C-alpha positions in Angstrom: -120.0 88.9 -15.1 -119.2 88.5 -11.6 -115.3 89.4 -12.4 -116.5 92.5 -14.5 -118.4 94.1 -10.8 -115.8 93.2 -9.1 -112.9 94.8 -10.8 -115.5 97.7 -11.5 -115.0 97.9 -7.0 -111.8 97.1 -6.1 -110.7 99.9 -8.5 -113.7 102.0 -7.4 -112.4 101.8 -3.5 -109.0 103.7 -3.6 -110.4 105.8 -5.5 -113.5 106.3 -2.6 -110.3 106.4 -0.1 -108.3 109.6 -2.4 -111.8 111.7 -2.5 -111.8 111.5 1.0 -109.0 111.8 2.1 -108.8 115.0 0.0 -111.4 116.7 1.5 -110.3 116.1 5.1 -107.5 117.4 4.7 -109.1 120.3 2.2 -111.2 121.2 5.5 -108.4 121.1 7.7 -106.4 123.5 5.4 -109.5 126.0 5.2 -110.1 125.7 8.6 -106.3 126.4 9.3 -106.5 129.2 7.4 -109.6 130.7 8.2 -108.3 130.3 12.4 -105.2 132.4 11.3 -106.9 134.5 9.5 -109.1 135.4 12.7 -105.9 135.4 14.9 -104.7 138.4 12.9 -107.5 140.6 12.7 -108.6 140.2 17.1 -104.8 140.5 17.6 -105.4 143.7 15.5 -107.9 145.0 17.2 -106.3 144.3 20.4 -103.3 147.1 19.4 -105.8 149.1 17.9 -108.3 149.5 21.1 -105.9 151.4 23.5 -105.2 154.3 20.4 -109.1 155.0 20.8 -109.8 154.7 24.2 -106.4 156.9 25.1 -108.4 159.6 21.9 -111.3 158.8 24.0 -110.1 160.5 26.7 -108.6 163.5 25.0 -111.7 164.2 24.7 -113.3 163.8 28.5 -110.2 166.2 28.7 -110.9 168.6 26.7 -114.4 169.1 27.9 -112.9 168.3 31.4 -110.8 171.5 30.9 -113.2 173.9 28.9 -117.7 173.3 30.3 -118.2 175.4 27.1 -116.3 173.7 23.7 -117.4 175.5 20.8 -116.6 175.0 16.9 -113.0 176.7 17.1 -111.6 174.8 19.9 -113.3 171.0 18.8 -111.6 171.8 15.3 -107.8 173.5 16.7 -108.6 169.8 19.3 -109.0 167.8 15.9 -105.9 168.9 14.0 -103.8 168.3 16.4 -105.0 165.0 16.8 -104.0 165.1 13.0 -106.9 162.2 13.2 -106.8 161.6 8.8 -103.0 160.4 9.3 -103.4 158.5 12.5 -107.0 156.6 12.5 -108.0 156.8 8.8 -110.8 154.4 8.0 -112.0 157.5 10.5 -114.3 159.5 7.9 -115.7 162.1 9.6 -115.6 163.2 13.9 -118.4 166.2 14.1 -118.9 168.8 16.5 -123.0 170.2 17.1 -123.0 172.9 19.9 -126.4 172.1 22.3 -128.8 174.7 22.2 -131.2 175.6 25.2 -134.9 175.6 24.9 -134.8 179.6 25.7 -132.2 180.0 22.5 -134.0 178.9 20.3 -135.7 181.2 18.8 -132.2 183.1 18.1 -130.8 180.3 16.0 -133.6 179.6 13.8 -133.8 183.0 12.9 -130.3 183.3 12.6 
């Protein structure tokens, strides 16, 4: 009977070795794939960031040139940037007019 247990043990040892080796290889492959994806995404973000900063400086320049910017000027500025073509991820970029407390009644009435 002990011979049967010895044969079983001898056949299970290589199986366990192969199992753990395959597990280590799979984890290493997954980690390598994850690291590659992280590097690619990081590079993509690094590439796009200067463009976003340029656009923010452009908006800053618009407001530096005009103390008050109306909706038509804002629309023309956005049209000149071709925002939807250059930045397809941007869903909306709006314009809000500032209303002083003294002018509040004229806005609410009409």
